[in-house]
N, C-alpha and C positions, 0 to 999 in steps of 0.2 A: 166300657163296653165295647165302645167302636173298634178300640185295639184288638180285642178278642175275635169280634167277628172278622175284622180283616185277616188275621191271622187263620182264622178259620177257611177262609175262601181259597187261601193260598196254600192249603195241605197239599202234600205230595200225590202224585197219582202210583197206584203201585207198578213199581219198575222203572220210573221216570224218575228225572231228577226235578224240580221245584218248578213249576211254570207259572205265568200270569194266567188271571181267570178268563176264559173264552168269552168274548163279548159278541152277542148277535146283533144283528142290525138289518132296520127294516130294508123292504128289498126297494124302497124310494130312496134310502140314504145309500145304498149299495148301488144302486142306477147313478146317483149324482158323482159318488167317488168313482166309478169308472168313466164319465163324461170328465171329469177333472184329470184324472190320469190320462185319458186317450189326448186331453189336449196339452198336457204337458210332454208328451209323447210327439204329437205333431210340431208343436212349437219349437220343441228340441232339433226335430228335425228341420226345419225349416233354418232356421240360426245356423245349426251347423254346415248347412251348405251356402247359406246367402251369398258367401263372398265369390262364390262363381257366378253369381247372374251378371258380376263384370267381365267375364271371359270373352275369348273369341272364338271362332271356329275353330276345332281342333280335329285332326286326324280325318276321318271319314265324312265329318259333318260338310264340307264342302261337296263332296260329292252326291249326298241328298239334299242338301240346300240350295246353297250357291252357285254350284256350279251345275245344277240339275234342272234342263230345260223344262221337265214338267212341274218339278214343283214351283218354278217362277210363275208359271202362267196362275196358281192362286187355286181358286174353283173350278175355273174352266180343265184344270190338269186332272181333277178327281176321275173323270171315266177313264182318263188314261191309265192313271195309276192302277187302277181296279183291274183293268185286263192286262197290264204287263208286268215283268219280273221286278224285282226288285231295286236292281242297277239300270235299269233301261235310259232313266233320265239323266245317268250321268254322262251318255254320250261315250264310254269308254267299253267298248266291246271285250277287253281284256278282264272287265270286273263282273260281267255278266253270266250266270248261271241258274240253277233250279231252284231260286230263292223266291218266294213270294210272301211279302210282309207289308199289306197296303195299310195297316191301322196307322202305323208312324208315319210314314210318306202322307196320308191324309191330313194329319195334323199339323204337319210341318208347311204342308201347301194353305191352309187356315190361316196357320200365323203368318206366313208372307201376305196372304191378301189382304191382312190386319195391319202388320209390319213390315213391310218390304226389307229385306237383306239386313236384319237387325237380330244379332248374334243374342244380345241382352234376354231379348223377349222369347227366345228358344230355352235358353237356360233357365230363365223363370219357371217355365213350365213344367220343365225338367226336376224342378227344386220342389214347386208346388206339388206335382204328381208323387212326388217321393214322400213328400210328408204326409200325404193322404193316404198312401199305401202304409206308412208304420201305424197309422192312425188305426185305419180299418184292419190289418193285421191284429193290433192288440184288441180290438173289440172281438173278433174271432177267436182269437186265442181263448177270451174270457168264457168264451161260448162254449169251445171246445172243453176247458179245464175248468166246467163251473161246481165240479165237486171239490177242484183244489182250492188251497190260498189263492189267494188274488195276486199275491207275491210270483208267482209263475208267471203267469200271461205277462204281468209288469215288467219284470225284469228281463225276459226274453226278448218284448219287443223294445226295451231299451237297449240291450246288447247289439241286436237286429240294426236300429238306428244308426248307434255309433260305429258299430263295426267298419273299419277302414277298408275294407275288401271291396266296400259298395262305391268307392272315389270312382273309378272309373264311369261306370254306369251313368250315375249322378253328375259329374261333369262332361261326358263326352255326349253330345246333344245326341247324335245319331244312336247311342244304348236308349233312347226312348222306345225301342222295340222293345227290350227287355223289363224297361218299369211297367209298359203296357201288358206285356204277358203276364206278368205276374197278378198286377192288380185287377186284369178279369179273372185271372184265374182264384182269386182270392174270393171274388163277387160271386164267382160260380159256383165254390164250395157253401158259402152261406146259404144262398138261393135253395141250392140243392139239400141241404141240411134243413133248411124250413120245409122244403116238401117230405122230407121224410118223417118229420113231425107233424105235419101237419095235413099232409097230401093236396095241398094247394097246388093246382092244374098252373097258375101262372106263376109262381116260383119255380115249378119245373120246367116249364118253357123260357122263364127270362133266364135260368141257371145254364139251360143250355146255349140260348144265345152269348151268355157271356162265355161259356167255355168255348165256341165257335169263333169270337172276336179274340180269344187269346191265340188260338190257333191261326190267327189270320195277324196277330203281332208279332210273334215268332215261333219257330218250327221246334221248339224245345216244349211248349205248352203240351206235345203229347203226352209226357211226363202225367199231366192232370188226368189222362185216362185210367190211370191206376192211383193216384194219388188221392182225388175223390172218392174213388168206391172203396179206398183205405179208411177214409174219414169217416165215412157214414159207418162203416162196420167196425171202428173204434168206438165212435162217439153217438151214434146215432140209438135212440131209444127202439125202434122200429125197424132197425136195420134190414130184417128178413124181408118186408113186405117192400122194402123202398129199394135193396142195394140191386136187385136185377134191371126195373124198370131205368133206373138210373145208369147203370152200366150200358142197357140196349141204345139208350138218349146219346152218351156218348161214342158209341162204337158207331152210330148213324151218323153223326156229324162229322165223325172223323172221315168216315168213308165219302162224305159229300167233300169236306175239304181237300181228299187227294183226286178226287176227281176233277175237281175246278184247277187244282195243282196242275193235273194233266193237260189241260185245254188250254192252260195258260201258257205252257211250256210248247205247247205242238209243236212250233216252228223254231223253239231255241237251239234245239241240237244241229239242225238243219242250216239254221244261219250264221250262229256264233260258235267258235269253238272254244269250251269251257277247259279249262286246264287248272287242275289242283298240283302242285309240285311240293317238294320238299321245303321250298323257302319260305311256305307257310306252315306246312307239319312236318316237322321232322319225323316222323314216324315213317315217310315215303322212302325215307334213306337207309332203313332199317334192311340188312341181307337178309333178312328172315323171318319166319310169322314167330318163332319163338322171342327172337330179340324185339319185336314189334311189340309183342304182347309184355316183356318184359319191362321195357320203354313207358309204355301206356301204364302200367301199375306205379312204377318210379314216380311218372306226374302226379297219379292220383294220390300218393302220399305227399308229394308236394302240396297238395290242396290241403291236404290235414294241417300240414306244417303254417300254412300262411293261414289258417282260420285259427289256429293257437297264438302263432305269431305272426302278425302283418307285416312284416316288414324284412327283406326291402320289396316295395312294389315297384313294378314296371308294365307297360303298355304292351311291350314287346317279348314273347317266351319264342319265337321263332329259331330257325335252323342259324347256326349250329349252336345256341344259347345251352338247350338242353341235349346232353350227350345220349347217343344210342347205349342202351342198357344190356349188358347179358343176363341168363338166368341165375346167374352165382353171384353177381353184382348186391351189394349188401341193401343199397337201395329197393331196388326192384324185388328183393326175397322180402324186406318188411314191408312194402307193399300189400303183396300178394297176401302174407300172412296177417294184416291186421283187416283189409276186406274182406279175405274171407271169415275172417274171424266174426267181422261184423254181421256178415251173411246170414253165417251158422245161428250168432246168439240169435237173430231178429226169427229167424225160421223155426228154433226150440222153442220160443218166448212168445211166438207171434198172437197165440188165443189168451196170452193173458191180458192181453190189451192193454201194457206197462207203458208210463211216458219213454221212457228208454228206449223200447222198441219204435215205438211212433217216431222220435226224434230220429234214429238209426235210417229209420224207412224215409223220412222226408229228407234227410241228406242224400240217401243212395239213390231213389228213384229219379228226380230231376238232373243230375249227375250223370247218370248214365248215357243219355241221349248224345253225349259230349265227351263221353269217355274215353273215346277211341277202341274201346274193346270191342262192340259189335259191329263198329264199322267207321272207317277212317273220315275224319271229317275236316274243316277246311283250315283249322288252326290244331298246331300241336297243345297249348294250354294257353288260358286267358282268364284273367280276374274275373271280368265279368259272367264266366260261366259259372260262377259261385253266387250269384245274386240271389237265386231262389235254395239251393242248396244249403247255404249259410242258415238259412231259418232252422235248420234241423241241429246244427251245431249250437246256437243260441239256445235252443230249448233242452239242449245235453246238458249245457253250463250253466243255465239257471236252474236247472234239476239237482244238478250236484251240488253248487252253492246252498241252496235250500237246506238240503238233506245235512250238508255238514255243519252247518250252522243251528241245525233243529229250528229252524223259522215257521215250519208249518204247523208246530204244535202252539203256537202263541196265539194264534186268533185266526179264524177261518173266515169269517166276515166282519169287515172293518165299519165304524161309522162313519167317518170324516179323515180326510188329508193328514192333518194332525197325528191321527191315533195311528192312521196306517203307517208313516214314517217313524211317527215316537216309539212305536212297539217293536219295530224292526231294526235297532239302529245298529246291532251286529252286523247283520248279512247287508247291509245298505253301505256299511262302512268297506267292505269288500267290494261292493259294486260300483260304488262310486269310485275307487281306485282304480277298477279296471276300465270302468267309462272313459276317466280321465286319461289315460294312457291312449284308448282309440280317440278321444278328440284331438287330444295334440297329434295323433298319427295320420288324422284326418285331415284336420287344416293344414298341416303344412304339405300334406300330398295335393289338396285342392290347390294351393299355389302353384303346383308343377304344371296344372292343368289348365293357365292363365291364355298360350296358345300354342301352335305347333309347334314352334321352333323351343318354346320353353320346355314342354314336355319331351321333345327327342333329346333336348340337351340334358335333361335330368337324366333319363332313361336310361342313355346311352353308359352311364354310369353304372348301372347293372347288368344290362343286356349289352355287353362288350362283344360279346363273341356272337351277336345275331347279325345276320347278313342283312336283315330288312332293319333294322336298326339302325345300322351305321350308313344304309342308303338314304333312308327317309331323312337322318339328320345332314348328311350331305345335300341332299334334294331342297331342304327348308334352308339350306346357308345360302345354296345358288339362287333361290327363289327371291331370298330376303334382297341381295344386293346386284342382281343380273342388271338392272336399271339405274343403278347407282351410279353419279354424275363423281364420286369421291374416287378417285383411281387408286389410291394408296389403300383404303378402307375395302374396295373392290376385291383387290390383288389379295390383299391379306386373308380376307373370307374365302374368296376362290380359292387359297392354297391350303386352308383347313379343310374346305368341303370336299378338295380331292383327296385328301387323307383319310376321309372316311370312305369316300368311293371306292378307294382302293384297298382297302379295309374289307369291304362287303366284296369284292373280287376275291380277294386272298380266301376269306370264305368259303365262295360260291363262286367259281369261275364261271358258271353259266348264267349269273345274274345279268342278263343284257341289259336291263334296265338301269344298272349302274353304268355299265358301257356306255350307253346313249347320254346321259347325264355328263360323265367324264368327257364325252365328245363335245357335249354343248359349251362347255367351260371354255375347251382348248380353241373353239369357233371364236369365242367373244373374245380370247385374249390373241385372236389372229396366228395360233400354233397349227393350221390344218396338217401337218404330217402328226402330230401328235394325236390330233382327232382324230385321224383317218386309222391310226393304230388300232385304238381302245375300238372305234366304231367297228373295224372290221372283223374282231375276237367276237363282239357282239353279234354279229349278224350271222355266225353260226349257230347261235342258240336260239335266235329270235327273228328270224329270216322275212318274218311278215309283220314285224313290230314299226308301225306308220310314224312313229317318232325317229327310230332309230335309222330309217331308211333315208328322211328326210335331212337328218344331221349329215349321215354318210354322203349323201346326193351332193350336198352342200360342198363339204369338204374335198369332193371330187372335183367339183366345179374352181375352188380357190385352190387345187393343185394342178389345174387348166387340163385335166384329164375329161374332157368334154363328151366323148362318147360314151364313158362309163359313167357320169354323172348323168346325163342322159336317159340312159338303162333303168339307173338306181332310182332316180325320181319319177319316170314312168310306172315304175311297180309301187311306188309311194302313192301315186295319183290312182292307180287302179286299186288298191289297198283301200282308198278314202276319195272317190272322187270328188267329194266338197274341199279339200283341203286346199286355200286360196294360196298360201305361202309356198305351199309343195309347186303349184302350175306357176307362180310367180317366179321361183328357182330354175326350173325346167325351162319357162322362156328365156332366162338369161343365159344357159346351157347352149339352149338352139342358135341363140343369137351371135353368143361365142365360136360357136362351131360352124356359121356363117348360112344357118337354115333360118329366113326371116319368117319365111310362110308358116312353119310350123310354130313359130315364134309368136307370130300374132295370133296365130288360134288357140294357145295357150292366154295371152292378156285376153282374148275373147271370151274365153270358157271362165275365167276371173269374175268378169263384168257379167257373165250369165248366172254365176252363183251369188254375187254381190253387187249390185248396181249401184252400192255405193262407194265403191272400190276406187278412188279419184286416182290413185298411182297407176292402177290398169288402165283408166281411159287415156291417160297422158302416154303413156309407154305404147297403147295402140295407135294414138294418132301419130305419132313419132314414126310408126312404122308404114302407117298407112302416106302419112303425106312422103315419105320416102318413095312409093309405089307411084305417086302421082295421083293418088285419091282424094284431092286436097278438100273437096266438099265434106266427105267423112269425119277427114282428118280434123277439121276448124269444130264439127261437131262436137268431136270426143274431146277436143282441148276446152272447147265452152263449158263441155259438162264437168271435165277435171276442176275447170275454175271455180265454178259453180260449189263444187264438195270443197273445196277450200286449197285446191291442192297447188302447191307454191313451189317452184321447180328449182333446185338447189343452184 
């Protein structure tokens, strides 16, 4: 009798293959299941990147944390962070530009206040916030796809969590701006969906605050101006009554954000010369508009390729790693055709509100600001640019797998974890296979981000034709051994560094930073003539680069060309009036030229800049003594001694 009932329960539906009985679940059991699945996602995300907590600072981490004079003031620096551009605290005017991202800098300052100069604390926060983002993403997807099988939000969140394209963002502390931007964007979506359903004023206001915080995290949050209304249109029951107020709120906040930026940057262009060159964005090297767009679409095609097969990965796609494309090149044509196809398909099927259309738009909209289609950005291509768009790819991938395995026909609502996984063995066999590949690539890539030298040493194998990749590796090598007492090791490493720096100049002859670093190595090696050769060439392209001028002035001094040294070093201190080393070298040049008065003035200038410079006090004392000013000389000698100065 029991066998007969079981057989009856498994009768085939018309037109379908035999399926298992659909099992209803109480709302309480379903909520518990979602919590368990969310915990799985969060724990998985944290464990996946836990190895990075032991890593050091890398890439631009130094400029925003341990080499940032504002961040290092902790809580006291927050007012300055709120009223200055993103790179202000780095002290490097060449980096500064119209970028305003105070939220991540405030977090960095808070962490510094609690645990100064501890890169592991910063990495921990990145990993923790990534895990929370993945958890919140899953819960939001459950809300969006509430009429779908629970498999869809879970598999999508699982793919997103494991995808190796996110390794740059999670491992690079500086990329907290990306994590916060997406997290605040997701929170805004959640709250404004709640407003659409309940007309809650608090949800409306808090949703606006979250959107504004996303904008303050990174400029690409502007895409949520379209993504949020899109989601309300697709998934809110009362979208007609809520979409207009929501859109007006987002537009108003965007306007406030733009006005705020204008005020912050009011004197930026007056005081700082900001330049974006082909070194960072290859498209600036395109000979015409057609080739520029052809190259942009080729890069967009490569983004799709990296989402499908995330290998190889690199932190540098700069000039000339990506070749300028013409309209007839296969990669450019394929990119144009595929993206036009995605756009046309989305437009034609927009009113159907289908999941594929939603996935495509979630991919395209956040990619648009960094696509180089509408305007040229600061970079040609970067894996971090896929941090938000990759969600669209994960939605499509999860949807396709569920459709191919017919998994959505098994159970709509599940009662427990064993049932959820047990009834979907077929699809999870494929999902776990994909995730295993993702995990293998992610964990191996995490190791590359151990420190700056490690990541550059690994990435040069991929970015052999990038001038910046070669330069950064060369610079990292020289910094590693510049102060080394092991002459043999230093010589070998310097030779390796010179090879990479020369390769950078072969790719981009105008790369004066590479010339500057080459000059520095030759100065350390006491080869002033070779140093002068590269520094003089670099001066043609970077006449106002402070470091380059300082090294050139030093080389001229060693070559006993004192008049020229005085001229170049004078220009150096004019560019940077607080440059102690330049004043010290300028003093030496004046003295070698027989001008003790100006030499003394240089030492006094250094003392004014840094009252704790013992060498400046001692040097000034010698000159004062020679002039017969014994009293002042003795005072300076005593000051130098109190500061620990010991004459050679």
